[in-house]
C-alpha angles and dihedrals in degrees: 000000000000115000120203107217094209091060091065092069123202108347125199113208102211107213139154108024125161105283126114085259095059093117094054090043090057089052093047093045093049091052092048092045092051092046095048092047092048090060094047103267118147093234129166134182118247123182113198090200090064102032136042112247091232086076087073089070095041090053096049102247112174097196142356130231105209109216093158119119132203126001121010085013113059101009099087098262096100091039088055092050091051089049089056091046090048093234115143112230139190127259132014125352127248100280097044091044092050093049097043095052089058107070093194096054088043091055091048090057095044091050090049087053092050093250120148120250131152120272115263150186121215117209113198116206091266096048099061094101118146093251093046094048093047090052097058098087088056087065106042104016133233138323098041138164122241117195144152104263094220103047134082141195091064090288114161093002123142131182103218116209099176144016092258091065096053102089095047091049092050090047092054094047091048091059088070100034132016089226124060131211118211110191136188111256114239112209110214145056122350112219138171131203125199119214133202131187135018138275117338089354092060113120139185120236119213115304119248119214110211116212107188126197120252089269089063139237096301132152093272095049093044096056114010109038137049092224094109120084117216115196117200111186082048094219086224118132112277092243090055094049091048091051092048090053093047094051093043092053091048090050093048091049095045091059092047095245123171141180099020144337147151130239119207117207143172119220107211112235094214099060104000092242115154122230126198114233104174147328122236114205096182102040123197118266098191126125088267095044124124108215092063089047092053092043091052089053086054091052096259115128122218089252094050090047092053091048092047092050093046092049090054093059115131148146128259092226111083092204097052111107113227115240114260 
């Protein structure tokens, strides 16, 4: 499908914001902005942390490319504001965004749909007492993962090997989120699957097999080093790759996602069963990001990907008239 850049009108690339992932968002947004401009789109940077969103209407923007990550970016809040302003935007709508940002709510939906996800314990802010925290490994075993349920980019995440590490891990996660998610650790291969489209037309792009260094796949290694190996093609058996893609699409559809997204999974070494970890509704677009890598393996350039996502911008409300 050929997309005429001029038909997109004036495009705001929303980047920066005020979440813990601001730095990554600025990197993503800069990449998207450069790509859109290179193919003739009238694109402009817009940082909601520095300017009121109402300026989008005042300045005649026709659509918004959301390159924000984390809170006030991919959690349904910006999406809701754009709905009220009547400015079509990229990615999932208000409900899907609000659900997917919350890993606990996401897991509940996936479990209700019969989709595999690691066992977990949710510690609300008033449940993080020393006896309760210490008892978590008795329920889901060791090692386990402790993380804030509404953050991304491995921020505030700890792999806990023993009981004595639990309290520090919960304290760290609770700096970023009042609630804390404790999750069964799945020993095996880490993979990610990019997704495009919506509903029955949703499709999986080639799976990426992530091979982290001994230090782990943390924030620093994700974005600022070349220590992580990304295999795409994944070199996994074809039957495994197909199953990962099937589960990722089912997970995406179960949450009501649209436009684009990325599912992160673990493939258990003992029986090669895939487990869903989370769904990203505003994936990274930095030089280390995974959706562009997967798209490239499918024959879609970074510039084409940005253009496709921008062209797919729309509103939840069927009665809202798009801006001219």
